[in-house]
C-alpha positions as CSV (number, residue, x, y, z in Angstrom):
1,M,28.9,18.1,55.4
2,S,25.8,16.4,53.3
3,D,22.2,16.5,53.4
4,S,22.0,13.3,55.8
5,S,24.9,13.4,58.1
6,K,23.1,16.7,59.4
7,W,20.2,15.1,59.9
8,M,21.1,11.7,61.1
9,K,21.7,11.3,65.0
10,H,25.3,9.4,64.6
11,F,27.0,8.0,67.8
12,G,30.5,9.4,67.1
13,A,33.3,6.9,65.7
14,V,31.9,4.6,68.1
15,S,30.4,1.3,66.6
16,L,27.2,-0.5,68.2
17,A,29.8,-3.2,69.2
18,A,31.7,-0.8,71.3
19,W,28.5,0.6,72.9
20,A,27.9,-2.8,74.1
21,A,31.2,-3.5,75.4
22,I,30.5,-0.1,77.3
23,L,27.4,-1.6,78.3
24,C,28.4,-4.8,78.8
25,V,30.0,-3.8,82.9
26,G,26.6,-3.5,83.8
27,I,24.6,-6.3,82.4
28,A,25.5,-8.6,85.2
29,A,23.9,-6.9,88.0
30,P,20.4,-6.8,86.4
31,A,20.0,-9.8,85.0
32,A,21.7,-11.0,88.7
33,A,18.8,-9.4,90.1
34,Q,16.7,-11.6,87.9
35,K,15.8,-14.4,90.9
36,L,14.6,-17.3,88.3
37,P,11.9,-19.8,90.4
38,A,13.8,-21.7,93.2
39,S,12.6,-24.8,90.9
40,A,14.2,-24.1,87.6
41,A,17.8,-24.0,89.6
42,A,20.1,-26.0,90.1
43,P,19.8,-28.7,93.3
44,E,21.8,-28.2,96.5
45,G,25.3,-29.5,95.6
46,G,25.3,-27.7,92.1
47,A,24.1,-30.3,90.1
48,P,21.6,-30.3,87.5
49,D,18.1,-31.4,88.0
50,S,17.6,-34.3,85.7
51,S,13.4,-34.2,86.1
52,P,11.9,-31.8,83.8
53,P,11.8,-28.0,85.1
54,R,8.6,-26.8,86.7
55,Y,7.4,-23.6,86.2
56,S,5.1,-21.7,88.5
57,S,2.2,-20.0,86.6
58,A,2.8,-16.7,84.8
59,K,1.9,-14.6,87.8
60,G,2.4,-10.3,87.0
61,T,0.8,-7.0,85.3
62,L,0.0,-6.5,82.5
63,I,0.4,-2.9,81.5
64,I,-1.7,-1.2,78.3
65,P,1.1,2.1,77.7
66,Q,-0.9,6.1,77.8
67,S,0.8,5.7,73.9
68,S,-1.8,2.5,72.8
69,T,-5.1,4.3,74.1
70,R,-6.8,5.9,71.4
71,Q,-5.5,9.3,70.5
72,A,-7.4,12.5,70.4
73,I,-6.9,13.6,66.6
74,P,-6.2,17.6,66.4
75,K,-8.4,19.8,64.8
76,G,-7.6,19.9,61.1
77,R,-6.2,16.3,60.7
78,H,-7.6,13.1,60.5
79,L,-5.5,10.5,62.2
80,A,-3.3,10.9,65.8
81,A,-1.2,7.4,65.5
82,H,-1.5,4.6,68.3
83,T,0.7,2.9,69.3
84,N,0.2,-1.1,69.4
85,I,2.0,-2.3,72.7
86,Q,1.3,-4.5,75.6
87,I,3.7,-5.1,78.4
88,F,4.0,-8.3,80.3
89,L,5.7,-7.9,83.8
90,P,6.8,-10.9,85.1
91,H,6.7,-10.8,88.6
92,A,10.9,-11.0,89.9
93,L,11.9,-13.0,86.2
94,G,13.9,-11.7,83.4
95,P,15.9,-13.3,81.2
96,S,19.3,-15.2,82.7
97,E,22.6,-13.6,81.5
98,T,23.8,-16.1,79.0
99,P,21.9,-19.2,77.3
100,P,20.8,-21.3,77.2
101,F,17.6,-18.8,79.1
102,T,16.8,-21.4,81.8
103,G,13.1,-20.3,83.9
104,M,11.3,-18.4,81.5
105,S,9.1,-19.5,78.4
106,Y,8.7,-16.4,76.8
107,E,10.4,-15.8,73.4
108,T,13.8,-15.0,72.5
109,P,14.9,-14.4,68.3
110,A,15.7,-18.4,68.2
111,S,12.6,-20.0,69.5
112,L,11.1,-17.9,67.6
113,A,13.2,-18.6,64.4
114,C,12.7,-22.1,65.1
115,H,9.2,-22.0,65.7
116,Y,9.0,-20.2,62.4
117,G,10.9,-22.8,60.5
118,F,13.8,-20.2,60.0
119,V,16.4,-22.1,61.8
120,A,17.7,-25.3,61.2
121,T,18.0,-26.9,65.1
122,A,17.5,-30.3,66.8
123,Q,14.8,-28.3,69.5
124,A,12.5,-28.2,66.8
125,P,9.1,-28.8,67.1
126,N,9.5,-27.9,70.5
127,C,11.4,-24.6,69.8
128,N,11.7,-24.3,73.9
129,P,13.0,-20.6,75.1
130,N,14.9,-22.0,77.6
131,S,16.7,-24.2,75.5
132,T,16.9,-22.9,71.6
133,T,19.8,-20.6,71.0
134,V,20.3,-20.7,66.8
135,T,19.4,-16.8,65.9
136,P,18.5,-16.1,62.3
137,T,20.7,-15.2,60.1
138,G,21.1,-13.3,56.9
139,G,19.4,-10.0,55.7
140,S,20.1,-7.1,53.3
141,G,19.3,-4.4,52.1
142,S,17.3,-1.9,54.1
143,I,14.1,-1.9,57.2
144,A,13.3,1.7,58.2
145,I,11.2,1.5,61.4
146,V,8.7,5.0,61.7
147,D,7.3,5.7,64.8
148,A,6.9,9.0,66.9
149,Y,9.1,11.2,68.9
150,D,12.9,10.6,69.8
151,D,14.3,7.6,71.5
152,P,17.8,8.7,72.9
153,Q,18.8,5.4,74.0
154,A,17.9,3.7,70.9
155,A,21.4,2.3,69.8
156,G,22.0,0.9,73.3
157,D,19.2,-0.7,74.1
158,L,19.2,-2.4,70.8
159,A,23.7,-3.3,71.7
160,W,22.3,-4.9,74.8
161,F,19.1,-6.8,73.8
162,S,21.4,-8.3,70.8
163,L,23.9,-9.3,73.5
164,Q,21.8,-10.8,75.4
165,F,20.5,-13.7,72.3
166,G,23.1,-14.2,70.7
167,V,22.2,-11.7,68.0
168,P,25.2,-10.1,65.8
169,L,25.8,-6.7,66.6
170,P,25.4,-4.5,63.9
171,S,27.8,-1.6,63.0
172,T,27.3,2.2,63.2
173,A,26.5,1.9,59.4
174,Q,24.3,-0.7,60.0
175,F,22.5,1.2,62.4
176,Q,21.0,4.6,62.7
177,V,18.8,6.8,64.0
178,V,17.4,9.5,61.6
179,W,15.3,13.0,62.1
180,A,12.3,13.5,59.9
181,L,12.9,17.1,60.8
182,T,11.8,19.0,56.9
183,A,9.9,21.9,56.3
184,A,6.2,20.3,56.8
185,S,7.4,18.9,59.9
186,S,5.9,20.6,62.8
187,C,9.0,20.7,65.1
188,Y,11.4,21.8,62.0
189,G,12.3,25.2,63.7
190,N,13.2,23.7,66.7
191,G,15.5,21.6,65.4
192,Y,15.3,18.3,66.8
193,V,12.5,16.0,67.6
194,P,11.7,15.7,71.2
195,T,10.8,12.6,73.2
196,D,7.2,11.5,74.3
197,P,6.4,12.5,78.6
198,T,5.4,9.6,78.2
199,G,8.3,7.4,78.0
200,D,5.9,5.1,76.1
201,W,6.9,5.6,72.2
202,E,10.7,4.7,73.5
203,V,9.1,1.1,74.0
204,E,7.5,1.1,70.8
205,E,11.4,2.0,69.2
206,S,13.0,-0.6,71.5
207,L,10.4,-3.4,70.3
208,D,10.9,-2.6,66.8
209,I,14.3,-2.1,66.1
210,E,14.8,-5.3,68.4
211,W,12.9,-7.5,66.1
212,S,13.1,-6.6,63.1
213,H,17.3,-6.3,63.2
214,A,16.8,-10.1,65.1
215,M,14.9,-11.8,62.0
216,A,17.4,-9.9,59.6
217,P,20.5,-9.7,61.0
218,N,22.5,-8.3,58.3
219,A,20.2,-5.7,56.7
220,T,20.6,-2.0,57.8
221,I,18.0,-0.3,60.3
222,Y,17.1,3.2,59.9
223,L,14.5,4.5,62.6
224,V,13.0,7.5,61.8
225,E,11.4,9.7,64.0
226,A,8.6,11.8,63.5
227,C,7.8,14.8,65.4
228,S,5.1,13.5,66.4
229,N,1.7,10.8,66.1
230,V,-0.1,12.8,64.0
231,D,-0.5,12.0,60.5
232,A,1.1,15.5,59.0
233,D,4.2,14.2,60.8
234,L,4.2,10.5,60.1
235,Q,3.1,11.6,56.7
236,Q,6.8,13.3,56.9
237,A,8.6,10.5,58.2
238,V,7.3,7.8,55.6
239,L,8.6,9.8,52.5
240,V,12.2,9.9,54.5
241,A,11.8,6.6,55.7
242,A,11.3,5.8,51.6
243,N,14.4,7.7,50.4
244,L,16.3,6.2,53.2
245,V,15.8,2.8,52.2
246,K,15.6,3.5,47.9
247,C,18.5,5.8,48.1
248,G,20.0,5.8,51.5
249,A,20.0,9.6,52.2
250,S,17.4,11.6,53.1
251,H,17.3,13.9,51.2
252,I,16.5,16.7,53.0
253,D,17.6,20.0,52.3
254,P,19.9,21.9,55.1
255,N,18.9,24.7,54.5
256,T,15.1,25.0,53.5
257,G,14.2,21.7,55.3
258,A,12.5,20.7,51.8
259,L,12.4,16.7,51.2
260,G,13.7,16.0,47.9
261,A,13.6,12.5,46.1
262,C,15.8,9.8,45.3
263,P,18.1,9.8,41.6
264,S,15.8,7.5,38.8
265,N,18.6,5.6,39.5
266,S,19.1,4.8,42.8
267,T,18.7,1.3,43.6
268,G,18.2,0.6,47.0
269,A,15.6,-1.7,48.1
270,G,13.9,-3.0,51.7
271,E,10.9,-2.7,54.0
272,I,9.4,0.0,56.3
273,S,7.4,-1.1,59.3
274,M,4.6,1.2,60.5
275,S,3.5,-0.1,64.5
276,W,0.9,2.7,64.5
277,G,-2.4,3.6,63.6
278,G,-6.0,4.7,63.6
279,D,-8.9,4.6,62.7
280,E,-9.9,5.0,59.1
281,Y,-11.0,8.1,57.5
282,A,-12.8,8.4,54.0
283,A,-9.4,10.6,52.6
284,Q,-7.4,8.0,53.3
285,T,-7.7,6.8,49.6
286,T,-7.6,9.7,48.2
287,L,-4.3,9.5,45.0
288,D,-3.3,13.4,45.6
289,S,1.0,12.5,45.3
290,C,0.8,11.9,49.3
291,A,-0.4,15.4,50.6
292,Q,-1.8,13.7,53.0
293,L,-1.3,10.4,54.8
294,D,-3.4,8.6,52.4
295,D,-3.0,5.1,50.7
296,S,-0.6,7.2,47.6
297,C,2.1,7.5,50.6
298,F,2.9,3.4,50.3
299,E,3.7,3.5,47.0
300,A,7.6,4.7,46.7
301,P,9.4,1.5,43.8
302,H,11.7,-1.4,45.6
303,V,9.7,-0.6,49.1
304,V,7.2,-3.5,50.8
305,Y,5.4,-1.0,54.0
306,V,4.4,-3.5,57.1
307,A,1.9,-2.3,59.6
308,S,0.2,-2.8,62.8
309,A,-3.6,-4.6,62.5
310,G,-4.0,-3.6,65.6
311,D,-5.1,-4.4,69.2
312,S,-8.4,-4.9,69.4
313,P,-11.6,-5.8,67.5
314,G,-12.0,-4.0,64.4
315,V,-9.3,-3.0,61.5
316,E,-7.4,0.4,61.7
317,Y,-5.5,2.8,59.3
318,P,-2.9,1.9,57.1
319,S,-2.5,-1.3,57.7
320,T,-6.0,-1.4,55.5
321,S,-4.6,0.2,52.6
322,P,-4.1,-1.9,49.4
323,N,-0.5,-0.9,49.6
324,V,0.8,-2.1,53.1
325,V,0.9,-5.7,54.6
326,A,-1.1,-6.1,57.6
327,A,0.4,-7.9,60.3
328,G,-1.7,-9.7,62.6
329,G,-1.4,-11.5,66.0
330,T,-1.5,-14.7,67.3
331,T,-1.0,-17.1,70.5
332,L,1.2,-19.3,71.3
333,R,0.4,-21.9,73.8
334,R,3.6,-23.4,76.0
335,S,3.6,-26.0,78.2
336,Q,4.0,-24.4,81.7
337,T,5.8,-27.7,83.2
338,T,8.2,-28.2,80.5
339,G,7.9,-24.9,78.0
340,N,7.3,-26.8,74.7
341,F,5.2,-26.0,72.2
342,L,1.4,-26.9,72.5
343,E,-0.5,-24.7,69.9
344,E,-0.6,-21.3,68.0
345,T,-4.4,-19.6,68.0
346,P,-5.2,-16.5,67.1
347,W,-5.0,-13.6,69.1
348,V,-8.7,-12.7,70.9
349,S,-7.6,-8.9,70.5
350,A,-6.0,-8.9,67.2
351,G,-7.4,-6.8,65.2
352,G,-8.9,-7.5,61.8
353,G,-11.5,-7.4,59.9
354,Q,-13.3,-5.9,56.6
355,S,-12.6,-1.9,56.0
356,A,-15.4,-0.1,55.3
357,Y,-13.0,2.1,52.5
358,E,-10.7,0.1,50.9
359,A,-11.9,-1.3,47.6
360,R,-11.0,-5.7,46.9
361,P,-7.6,-6.1,45.7
362,V,-6.9,-7.9,42.9
363,Y,-4.3,-10.3,45.3
364,Q,-7.9,-10.6,47.1
365,S,-9.6,-11.8,44.5
366,S,-9.0,-15.8,46.0
367,V,-11.0,-14.8,49.2
368,A,-13.6,-12.5,48.2
369,G,-16.2,-14.6,49.3
370,I,-14.9,-14.0,52.5
371,V,-13.9,-10.7,52.1
372,G,-16.9,-9.2,50.2
373,A,-16.2,-5.7,48.4
374,Y,-13.7,-4.2,50.5
375,R,-10.5,-5.2,52.2
376,G,-10.3,-7.6,54.0
377,V,-7.5,-8.0,57.2
378,P,-5.1,-8.9,58.3
379,D,-2.9,-10.3,55.9
380,L,0.1,-12.6,57.6
381,S,0.1,-13.1,61.1
382,F,2.6,-13.7,63.9
383,D,2.8,-14.3,68.0
384,A,1.5,-11.1,69.4
385,D,0.1,-12.2,72.5
386,P,1.0,-10.4,75.7
387,Y,1.3,-13.2,78.2
388,T,2.9,-15.7,75.2
389,G,4.9,-12.1,74.1
390,V,8.9,-11.3,73.2
391,W,11.7,-10.1,75.5
392,V,12.3,-6.7,74.5
393,Y,15.1,-4.4,76.8
394,D,14.2,-0.7,77.2
395,T,15.8,2.0,79.1
396,F,12.8,3.6,79.4
397,Q,11.1,4.1,82.5
398,V,7.0,3.0,81.3
399,A,4.3,3.9,83.9
400,G,3.6,1.5,86.1
401,A,6.9,-0.5,85.2
402,A,9.2,1.4,87.7
403,D,12.9,-0.3,87.8
404,S,12.0,-3.2,84.6
405,T,14.5,-2.7,81.8
406,W,13.5,-6.2,80.7
407,M,9.6,-6.9,79.8
408,V,7.5,-9.1,77.6
409,I,6.3,-7.3,75.1
410,G,3.0,-8.8,72.8
411,G,0.7,-6.6,70.4
412,T,1.0,-6.2,66.6
413,S,3.6,-4.2,67.5
414,V,5.5,-7.2,67.7
415,A,4.1,-8.8,64.3
416,A,5.1,-5.5,62.1
417,P,9.1,-5.4,62.7
418,A,9.2,-9.1,62.8
419,L,7.3,-9.6,59.6
420,A,9.4,-6.9,57.6
421,G,12.2,-8.5,59.1
422,I,11.1,-11.9,57.8
423,I,10.2,-10.7,54.4
424,N,13.4,-8.9,54.4
425,R,15.7,-11.9,55.0
426,A,13.1,-13.8,52.5
427,G,15.4,-11.4,49.7
428,H,12.8,-10.8,47.1
429,F,12.5,-7.3,47.0
430,Y,9.5,-7.2,44.8
431,V,9.1,-3.5,43.2
432,F,5.9,-2.8,45.0
433,T,3.8,-4.4,47.7
434,S,1.2,-4.9,45.6
435,Y,3.3,-8.2,44.3
436,E,4.8,-8.9,47.7
437,L,1.0,-9.3,48.9
438,S,-0.3,-11.4,45.6
439,E,3.2,-13.8,46.4
440,I,1.8,-14.4,50.0
441,Y,-1.6,-14.6,48.6
442,D,-0.5,-17.1,46.1
443,Y,1.6,-19.4,48.8
444,Q,-1.0,-19.0,51.3
445,H,-2.3,-23.1,50.6
446,I,0.8,-24.3,50.7
447,T,2.0,-26.1,54.3
448,T,5.5,-25.9,53.8
449,T,5.4,-22.1,53.2
450,Y,2.8,-21.4,55.7
451,T,1.2,-23.0,59.3
452,D,-3.0,-22.0,58.5
453,I,-4.4,-20.8,62.0
454,A,-7.5,-22.8,62.2
455,T,-8.8,-22.7,65.4
456,G,-9.7,-20.0,67.9
457,Y,-11.5,-17.0,67.9
458,C,-11.6,-13.2,67.7
459,G,-13.2,-9.5,67.0
460,F,-16.4,-8.2,68.0
461,Y,-17.9,-10.8,70.8
462,M,-15.6,-13.4,69.0
463,G,-17.7,-13.6,66.9
464,F,-15.1,-14.3,64.0
465,S,-13.5,-17.9,63.7
466,G,-9.8,-19.5,63.0
467,V,-11.2,-21.6,59.8
468,A,-9.4,-23.5,57.3
469,G,-7.5,-21.2,54.7
470,W,-7.9,-17.1,55.3
471,D,-9.6,-16.0,58.0
472,F,-10.5,-12.6,60.0
473,C,-8.6,-13.6,63.0
474,T,-4.9,-14.4,61.3
475,G,-5.1,-13.8,57.3
476,V,-3.4,-16.9,55.8
477,G,-1.6,-17.8,58.7
478,V,2.0,-17.2,60.3
479,P,4.9,-17.7,58.0
480,R,7.1,-20.9,57.8
481,G,9.8,-20.8,56.8
482,Y,11.0,-17.8,53.9
483,V,9.3,-19.0,50.8
484,G,6.8,-17.4,49.6
485,K,7.4,-14.2,51.3
């Protein structure tokens, strides 16, 4: 047995498509149980109403999961990561069984692909989630998702999500769960990665795999699960993820647990998405061959690293690393009467600002007058407001969300995997993340490449403003098409 197969949790010879077919038996029940507003249903007699649908105000419950709160740092460690998810549960509303998804204005793979210019559709520029059905295509290489703890239902949830929104189902080879069980990990002796008892990290994992796959459906997705949310375990998962992207194998010795390196002639390329973070610390800038979680952990060749900028004013690590694309957040406003697009503004809760430790990298020379002598974040943004969020399917129960498997999720945890998928689909596969960032900053003023978010505000006391050009709220803005990514 190869080292990769020993450490990968395969789902037998059954493909994800077969799993999805099994799930289809039960898909109608939960969908049917979600009642649409009466105004969105066909009138008595069965004929559709020709007048514009009128949706009731978005009534529901906002949940900040335990995993998205500040975490206690164990003695002797630098960082205990938190997720960047916020969950909005609309009352008595979920995606309908088949497209068009009448009765909701929360975002789908098709609506955001339309909005950000990744597909050609007659629905542009409104890109209404209730009627837009063209999903992204393409992608290649690999995207590795690094998260903490195990999600036993990952494959089934990904299949159900893909079926719901018409995203191509990945084969077993295109989606693999890998435990980062190296000898240096905290659960190596156990032989398995534990599940998070709160269920919160499992929701994060469902979000990450579903939306990276939605943006680049042909890419191979690796879900790399760390033993815990502490820096030492996440560091090992990041290194395992780099091996998987570069050479398609974890290179964990099955006998000793030692983590090896890819052969020098490896040609794999792709992205690593990290939707978590924590407070900055001085040691993050130490270059020591990744002996701890620091900037040198994000330097694998032909791998582009993407990290969430955070869901509160200020900055967090690793998004402030100069070797990482910092993913910020926006609010995507839609008409309550039609679901049509109105405006995109900064999400007031998105992270952003100036690093306390990282010197301004060369690729930010063009914005030196704004960021000063230190690294500024974010670099690039994506819809992240939970009130204008994305649909995610997850079978784990989150505290406060009993019996809810379909959730509307926001937070910059949405932005990181989605942007990783978009960068993958763009297909440049730069040698280092700094090259990817140079491309982003070189193209920032081209309106056909990025949409500048020039109105709105964010930050401590709402002290940052969205302005023309780069700003601390949304960076260069939001993507438009695949050029310059």
